C-alpha positions in Angstrom: 103.0 108.4 86.6 102.8 104.5 87.6 105.2 101.7 88.2 103.5 98.3 88.1 104.7 94.8 89.0 103.9 91.6 87.1 105.1 88.1 86.6 107.1 88.0 83.4 105.1 85.1 82.1 101.6 86.7 82.5 100.3 88.0 79.1 101.4 91.4 78.4 98.8 94.1 78.6 98.2 97.6 77.3 98.5 98.8 80.7 102.0 97.4 81.2 103.7 100.3 79.6 107.5 99.9 79.3 108.3 96.3 80.6 111.6 95.8 82.3 112.7 92.4 83.7 114.6 92.8 87.0 115.5 89.2 87.5 119.1 88.1 87.5 118.4 85.1 85.3 116.4 84.8 82.1 113.3 82.8 82.8 113.5 79.3 81.7 111.6 78.3 78.6 110.3 82.0 77.9 111.3 83.6 74.8 112.1 87.3 74.3 109.2 87.5 71.8 106.9 86.0 74.3 108.0 88.1 77.2 107.8 91.4 75.4 110.5 92.6 77.5 111.8 96.2 76.5 114.8 96.3 79.0 116.4 93.5 80.8 118.0 95.2 84.0 119.8 92.2 85.7 121.9 94.5 87.7 119.3 95.8 90.0 118.3 92.2 90.8 119.2 90.7 94.5 122.6 89.3 94.6 123.1 85.5 94.2 124.1 85.2 98.0 121.1 87.2 99.0 118.7 85.3 96.8 120.2 82.0 98.0 120.0 83.0 101.7 116.3 84.3 101.2 115.4 80.9 99.3 111.5 82.0 99.1 111.3 81.7 102.7 108.5 83.7 103.7 109.8 84.2 107.6 112.7 85.8 106.0 110.8 88.3 103.9 111.2 91.2 106.2 115.0 90.8 106.4 115.1 90.2 102.8 113.6 93.5 101.9 116.0 95.3 104.3 118.9 93.7 103.0 117.9 94.2 99.3 117.1 97.8 99.9 120.7 98.0 101.3 122.0 96.3 98.0 120.0 98.9 95.9 121.6 101.9 97.7 124.7 101.5 95.5 122.6 101.4 92.3 121.5 104.9 92.2 122.0 105.3 88.6 120.0 102.4 87.8 117.1 103.5 90.0 117.2 106.9 88.2 117.2 105.0 84.9 113.7 103.5 86.0 112.5 106.7 87.2 113.3 108.4 84.0 111.5 105.6 81.8 108.5 106.2 83.9 108.7 109.9 83.6 108.9 109.6 79.7 106.7 106.6 79.3 104.3 107.3 82.0 104.0 103.8 83.0 106.7 101.0 83.7 106.0 97.4 84.7 108.6 95.8 86.5 108.7 91.9 85.7 109.6 89.1 88.1 110.0 85.3 87.4 109.1 83.9 90.8 105.5 82.3 91.5 105.0 84.6 94.7 103.2 87.7 93.6 103.5 89.2 97.0 107.0 88.3 98.1 109.5 89.1 95.2 112.4 91.7 94.4 110.2 93.7 91.9 107.8 94.7 94.9 110.7 95.9 96.9 112.3 97.8 93.9 109.1 99.5 92.8 108.7 100.9 96.5 112.4 102.0 96.4 111.9 103.7 93.0 108.6 105.3 94.0 110.1 106.6 97.3 113.4 107.8 95.5 113.4 111.6 95.0 113.3 112.6 91.5 116.7 114.0 90.1 117.4 117.0 88.2 119.2 116.9 84.9 122.1 119.6 84.5 
């Protein structure tokens, strides 16, 4: 099973699998048809306060990751949903809109989901 991370405006590919947008805002100028987004999970995006504080300042990246992980801790059901999709679809691609491919919320989210123990269904 695989969780990939990709810019939402990069062309969709066969290896993307189930495409999930994890930004709070829909990317400007991008149509849903062009994006080929299967699911928009804006509720797992960083809060507005955290996004504004970070401001894509690389020197804040370590603190951003820690703060975002703390925010994600209350979204267990959505993290489990991503794990379930990965389990059933084999491959999930978390999509982000920022230009920085190395420092973005989708990377942090992918790590958190991958580290999360699989839950069992009753």
